[in-house]
C-alpha positions, 0 to 999 in steps of 0.5 A, spaced: 500 500 500 501 507 499 500 512 504 499 519 503 498 524 508 496 531 505 495 537 509 495 545 507 498 547 513 505 549 513 508 543 516 505 538 521 504 542 527 504 540 534 499 543 539 501 547 544 500 543 550 505 545 556 502 546 563 502 554 562 499 554 556 492 551 558 491 557 563 487 559 556 482 554 558 480 556 564 473 560 566 478 566 568 481 566 561 474 566 558 471 572 562 478 576 561 477 574 553 470 576 553 471 583 555 474 585 549 471 589 543 470 584 537 475 586 533 480 585 538 477 578 540 478 576 532 485 578 532 487 574 539 483 568 537 487 568 530 493 568 534 491 562 538 491 556 533 496 552 536 492 551 542 486 547 539 489 546 531 495 541 530 497 534 532 498 532 539 506 531 541 504 524 543 501 522 536 507 526 532 512 522 536 509 516 535 509 517 527 516 519 527 518 513 531 514 508 527 517 511 520 524 512 523 524 504 526 522 502 519 527 506 515 533 504 519 531 497 519 531 498 511 524 496 510 521 500 504 516 504 506 510 507 501 509 513 505 508 520 503 507 526 508 506 532 503 505 539 506 503 546 503 498 542 499 490 542 498 486 537 495 482 541 490 477 535 487 476 527 488 474 523 482 471 516 483 475 512 477 472 505 478 474 502 484 479 507 486 479 515 487 483 520 483 485 526 488 487 532 484 491 537 489 495 544 489 501 545 492 500 553 494 507 555 495 510 552 488 503 554 485 503 547 482 498 542 481 499 534 482 494 528 482 494 521 486 490 515 486 488 511 492 483 506 494 481 509 500 480 517 502 480 519 509 478 527 510 480 531 516 477 538 513 478 542 519 473 545 524 468 551 522 462 553 527 456 550 525 449 554 525 443 549 525 438 550 520 432 550 525 436 557 527 434 560 520 427 561 522 429 565 528 434 569 524 430 576 525 430 575 532 437 574 533 443 579 533 448 577 528 455 581 527 458 583 521 461 576 519 454 573 520 456 570 527 451 570 532 452 575 538 453 572 545 452 574 552 457 573 557 452 568 560 452 564 553 445 567 551 444 569 544 443 576 544 435 577 542 430 582 540 425 578 543 424 577 551 425 569 550 432 566 551 436 561 547 443 559 550 449 556 546 454 551 548 459 551 542 460 555 536 462 561 540 470 561 539 469 568 536 465 571 543 468 567 548 475 565 546 479 559 545 476 556 551 470 555 548 473 549 543 475 545 550 470 540 552 473 540 559 470 547 560 463 544 558 461 543 565 463 551 567 458 553 561 453 548 564 454 552 571 453 559 568 447 557 564 444 553 570 445 559 574 442 564 569 436 560 569 434 559 576 437 566 578 442 564 583 449 560 584 449 553 585 
């Protein structure tokens, strides 16, 4: 078999997982981040990609060690790690797939053939389709993201309440991508619903 790993990233980047960097996944940091104007939040969040995007250092080490062991033992490896490249199109050809790619730094196209394709396309916040019916009642920012209060309520122009639990990195920062803070978000929402600290 042939294994091809194609990524549009500049390299196979390791996530920042040091002890001090996880401070940005704390309720205190979420509150700190929330108080900034939206334009500043967007700049800060854009600079924090290695806190939530990337490969865990354990995984990178395991892959490297496996490739190294095979290479020093003289085994032939059909492995290609390709950075700076984007998959543009995938076309079915019989029982295989033709994968059309573009290496964006050299501005060159190339193609690969594969029997199996696994796509890791990245994460983008998703606004559920049922929200479309509520669009007139929700405050949206200039980028089409809903505006969110500090207590995770959507900013509405009606007296009702809608709480959101995810897709709020633009308002609550990198901590909103962390499942470990889900308990904190739940606590804040429950406290607001019942009107007291639990």
